[in-house]
C-alpha positions in Angstrom: -12.9 -26.2 10.9 -11.4 -22.4 9.9 -8.4 -22.8 7.8 -5.4 -20.8 9.3 -1.7 -20.2 8.4 1.3 -18.0 9.1 3.4 -16.8 6.8 5.3 -13.6 5.9 5.0 -11.0 3.6 3.8 -7.5 2.6 0.8 -5.9 4.3 -0.7 -2.7 2.9 -3.5 -0.7 3.8 -4.5 1.7 0.7 -6.9 4.9 1.3 -8.8 6.8 -0.9 -7.9 10.7 0.4 -10.4 13.5 0.5 -13.0 11.2 -0.1 -15.6 12.9 2.5 -15.3 16.1 0.9 -15.6 14.3 -2.5 -19.2 13.4 -1.4 -19.8 17.0 -0.2 -18.7 18.5 -3.8 -20.1 15.8 -6.6 -22.8 14.3 -4.2 -23.3 11.2 -3.5 -23.8 9.2 -6.9 -21.0 10.9 -8.5 -18.4 10.5 -6.0 -19.4 6.7 -5.0 -18.7 6.2 -9.3 -15.5 7.7 -8.8 -14.6 6.1 -5.6 -15.8 2.5 -6.5 -13.6 3.0 -10.4 -10.6 3.8 -8.1 -11.1 0.7 -6.0 -11.5 -1.3 -8.7 -8.2 -0.1 -10.5 -6.5 -0.6 -7.5 -7.7 -3.8 -7.1 -6.4 -4.6 -11.2 -3.1 -3.3 -10.5 -2.7 -5.3 -6.9 -3.4 -8.7 -9.2 -1.4 -7.5 -12.3 1.7 -7.5 -9.4 0.9 -10.8 -7.9 -1.0 -9.3 -4.6 -4.3 -10.5 -3.2 -6.9 -7.8 -2.0 -7.7 -9.1 1.2 -10.6 -7.0 1.9 -12.2 -3.2 1.5 -12.3 -1.4 4.4 -15.2 1.8 3.1 -13.0 3.7 0.8 -9.9 1.5 1.9 -8.4 -1.6 0.6 -6.4 -4.1 2.7 -3.7 -5.9 0.2 -1.0 -8.7 0.6 1.9 -9.5 -0.9 4.0 -12.7 -0.4 6.8 -10.6 -2.4 7.9 -7.5 -1.1 9.5 -5.7 -4.4 6.0 -6.3 -6.4 3.9 -5.2 -4.0 6.2 -2.0 -3.6 6.3 -1.6 -7.4 2.5 -2.1 -7.1 2.1 1.1 -4.9 4.3 3.2 -7.1 2.4 2.1 -10.0 -1.0 2.8 -8.2 0.1 6.1 -7.3 1.0 7.2 -10.7 -2.1 5.7 -12.3 -4.7 6.9 -9.6 -3.5 10.5 -9.9 -3.5 10.6 -13.7 -7.2 9.0 -14.0 -9.8 11.7 -12.5 -10.2 15.4 -13.2 -10.9 15.6 -9.3 -8.6 15.9 -6.2 -9.5 12.1 -5.8 -5.5 10.8 -4.3 -4.5 7.7 -2.5 -2.2 7.4 0.4 -1.0 3.6 1.2 0.6 2.2 4.7 2.9 -0.9 4.5 5.1 -3.0 6.3 6.6 -6.6 6.2 6.5 -9.2 8.5 4.8 -12.2 10.0 0.8 -12.1 9.8 -1.7 -15.0 10.2 -4.2 -15.6 7.7 -7.5 -16.7 8.8 -10.7 -17.3 6.9 -10.2 -15.2 3.9 -8.2 -12.2 6.2 -5.3 -11.4 7.9 -3.7 -10.6 11.4 -0.9 -9.7 13.5 1.3 -6.7 14.4 2.5 -6.3 10.6 -1.3 -5.6 9.8 -1.4 -3.4 13.0 1.4 -1.5 11.8 0.6 -0.8 8.1 -2.1 0.4 9.3 -1.0 2.5 11.4 1.9 4.0 8.6 -1.2 4.6 6.5 -2.9 7.0 9.0 0.6 8.7 9.1 0.3 9.0 5.2 -0.7 12.2 3.4 -2.4 11.9 -0.1 -0.1 10.5 -2.6 2.1 9.1 -0.5 4.3 5.9 0.5 5.2 5.1 4.4 6.9 1.9 4.9 8.8 0.9 8.1 12.7 0.7 7.5 12.4 -2.7 8.3 10.2 -3.2 5.0 12.5 -0.9 2.9 15.4 -2.9 4.1 13.8 -6.0 2.5 13.2 -4.8 -0.7 16.6 -3.4 -1.0 17.8 -7.0 -0.8 15.1 -8.7 -2.3 15.2 -6.2 -5.5 18.3 -7.9 -7.6 16.2 -10.8 -7.8 13.6 -9.5 -10.0 16.1 -8.2 -12.7 14.1 -7.8 -16.0 10.6 -8.0 -14.0 8.6 -5.1 -13.5 11.2 -3.0 -14.4 9.7 -0.3 -16.2 6.2 1.4 -16.3 6.1 4.3 -18.8 9.1 6.4 -17.6 9.5 4.8 -14.6 12.9 2.8 -13.8 12.3 0.3 -11.1 16.2 -1.1 -11.6 17.3 2.5 -9.7 16.9 2.8 -6.0 13.7 4.3 -4.7 14.3 7.5 -3.1 13.5 7.9 0.5 13.4 10.1 3.5 13.1 8.9 7.4 10.0 11.0 8.5 9.2 9.8 11.9 9.6 7.3 14.7 6.7 5.5 16.4 5.8 2.8 18.8 2.7 0.6 18.4 0.3 0.6 20.8 1.2 -2.3 23.9 4.9 -2.6 22.1 8.3 -0.9 23.3 9.9 -1.8 19.9 10.5 1.8 17.7 9.3 1.9 14.1 11.2 4.0 11.8 8.7 5.1 9.2 9.9 6.3 5.7 8.5 8.0 3.2 9.0 6.6 -0.6 9.6 8.6 -3.9 8.9 7.5 -7.3 9.7 10.9 -9.6 
């Protein structure tokens, strides 16, 4: 019998931007090595902050965090660490959304997954896009984390994340509009 359950959390898609150009520029082996190294680094960061890597889809990673604060902070750290790890133009783009999911056979499904994927498709290299709902959940929950994951290098997580409204979109088949928000961490 298949294991399935419903829960709520932060769904994250992380995509390596410019991977096609990287293969063209460096050749297959060198590009694959850099991409595999970055994917492993992302996995380490996700686990360090208490999340799960659900699966890899080419050069994209699907992640899940029960804790919205830990998930957002992990992605900020991932942006910082991956941007300084290589001498090439390798960068990541992130889309994340908080909400209900259905978990079945080590995979996740539902509107939350679809919205996170759409946000990732809107993001550019070195950007984190989230929904206004996710940002609100982060702001409500972050005070529970005082003392946890607060400082990473020069980044102080006790300060509010800077953000700006980017665009509005309606997921396929839905009448509800989602406000996409760009997060800043510098």
